[in-house]
Phi, psi and omega in degrees: 000136183289165177299323179296327177289345179248037188277355182247090181050042178081010180238165180304143181301327179300339176295327180295321180294312180292327177301308183287326177297316179290329178303311183288325179293320178287330171304317180292308184293311184286335174298310178293318180298326184299325183246005190297311179298319178299320177295316183295329181264356180286157181296147181299325184295338180267001184097002178282190186249351172067032180264161168278174186297320181299315180294320180295317179297322181297313179294315179301314180297317179296317180295309185291337176282319182291331179290342174262348182271320181298337175301343175299307179292322180296322176296319180294316179298318179296319181293320190259335189235298195270330192087159187284324181293314179300317178300321179300315181296314182297314181296320181297315180296319182293321180292325176296317178298322180296316179297317180291329177295318180289328175297318179296318178297318178296316181296318179300316180296326182288319186278341181283329177057035182277338184078000178234148179292124182265153181298324181294326177295315178299314183297313181295323177296306185288330175293318177299316179295322178298319178294321178294316182298309183284321177300319177297325177300326177282330189270311195297310187288330188284327183290324176292321177297321180296325176300312179299325183288348178287344187245146175288155178299132180087001179289120184290348181276356184300316180298318178295322177299318179292327177294319175296316176302320180293331175293324177298319176304311188280335171297317177297318178292331182291310189279335191293324181290332175290338179260292183295318180295319179295315178299318183292311186280326188263333183246304180183140183303322184296331179290331175295316177296322178296319177298319177296319178296321178295330176298318179292324176298316178298321179299315181297312183297316180298315181298320181295313181300314183284322183292332181263002180284152182297316182298320180294321180298324181289323184266334181288338180052230186258023182287126174082012180286166175293154177305138180074003173274157170221179186296322186286321186256007184298129179276117183291157179300127176224190182304318180296315180299315180294328174298322178292321181298309182296319179299315177295316183298311182289322179297313179292325179296317178297323177296320179298316182300315180294317182296315181296318180299320180291317181298318181297340181265354184264154174297151183298328180297318181296315182295325179294320177298316178298317181296315182295319179297318180296320180295317180298314179297317181298313181289329176295317179295321179298315179298318179296318181296318177296318181298316182285331184271358183244133180213149179085155182295323181295312181297317182293322178300314180293320177297323177301321178297317180302314183294321178292314181295333178297331178293318175293326177297318179301312182300316182298312185284341176292336174266310185302321185281010166296344179307322184273346183245273185292328177289325177296315179294321179300317180297319185286317191259332190242002185247137178281104186254008182272123179233118180052040176081001179246133181273121178292129176303137180300329181294341178298330180297339178291345178270350182298312179302316179296321178301316181290329176298312182299320181285321189265339183300316176297324179296316180295323178300314179296317180297314178301318180297315181295321178292324178297317180299330178265005181057040180239005182295123180300143176289164185307312179302323179293321179297326176296324176298316178298322181298321179289329176297310178300321180299314183297316180296322178297318180289331174295320181291316180293329177295317179294319177298321179297325176295318179294327183291350178293339182248334180196162177299143184255162179297143175297344182293338173301309180294322180299318179295319180295319178296327178297312181294317181293327176294321177296322176294319181297321180290339174276348188245300196288302180297327178294322178294317178299316180295321180302320179299315182290339180270325186265339185287143169303137193301323185279354176233031181300314179298322178295318179292324175297320177297324177295319179297316179294331177294325176293323175295323179302312181295324176297319178296318180295316177297323180299318181288330180274352189297316181298314180295321180297313182292323177297322180294323179275351184075027183253147175286124189302311184295319177293323180299314181293321179301319182291310184290333179294315182289328176297314181290332175298318178298321176297317180299317179292327183289322182269354182306312180303320180292316180297322180301320179293321183291343178285351172055053173087353178278137182245000000 
């Protein structure tokens, strides 16, 4: 690879484009995610949704699970029809529309002053969430796949490239709560959604400017092209192509609006049947696609590793994603947030994890490099075990803090310490997992396998939101319960790691 191809901190120049595009998309997503539960539980008169915690967690969990589930379909469409670059444009525009739709619904609720939840508020919220969910499905799997496509097979820099890319994700998550969260909590919820929507607009504009530049075309090569295209005959984006992009984005968005309006008019039993049927069909199609796209003992062995590690991935995110639900509530209700007479917005704590990612990701990269030089770098299954250990210790600490909070507000440093430990676990799990998918997946279904990986995160997110209600039903303390099952599964991960390492067939 030429020096020009290594123009971004020793990595392909295309990584800089994907880094910044993902920065703005995550600015949008995490900005809304940071205050979403707070918005759902806020009073109607302020533009909130007026739900109790259980109802808010349920909506949050359904949303955060589906944004990781739709990449299954999005990956298939990108692989077979649109190509990855086209999918990014369509998904980004839809997500921008989704954020603005929720801003409109919140503003409507605030100015009507009825004190009752209006149908238009419900419609705009769920329509906005629907646009975000499906738009993310087109966007999320393909941009991660494009990162992997920048590197040759066997390139040892691939893991480090994903770590840099992961820093872009977390830089966006870091700054967004100070802007969107502050606007939402201190001025008006709708302004938080507007800020998130502008993040998606910025993401789209940046990707277009960089993707169409001469230098980017030279170094990006054939990454993300439509099926059967190549570098020499690739048709550059022009008026006709942009017409198709806008047509697809608006057409699918209109379809979402009609579907959401219809669902809101149906009995809950019918909607549950539809949802279950859609899930069965989707996972069945996914299974068939993986079956047809995998051949030979080596490929099947590597796919088996992905599926086993996905189970540990589910367990990790079922705990980690308490950040958006019970941790958010803990910050709002049980944490002393007053500093020099000013109350820190609860959503700011959502940036602590991102701050530690930015600070620690380079450290982890250096550590992995030094261990690799000594041939002591833990293999992927072992790193997953470490991630669950860090998760368990963090939940033991927050459980103790929760006990102290029964008598008085606790120091914010309890939450900060928990986020530090969980961030260390995340760095052993998430970037490593993304890189692992691009290395172990059969080449022609890489985007589909990436979608499968996000599906495991989806299930983890759903379980995280349901965890509090589940533990209350059993009469168990939520934080202690998660701490116990996390350490048990960490032991299982270490026990099966030697077998999984063999099944990876030489891939590190």
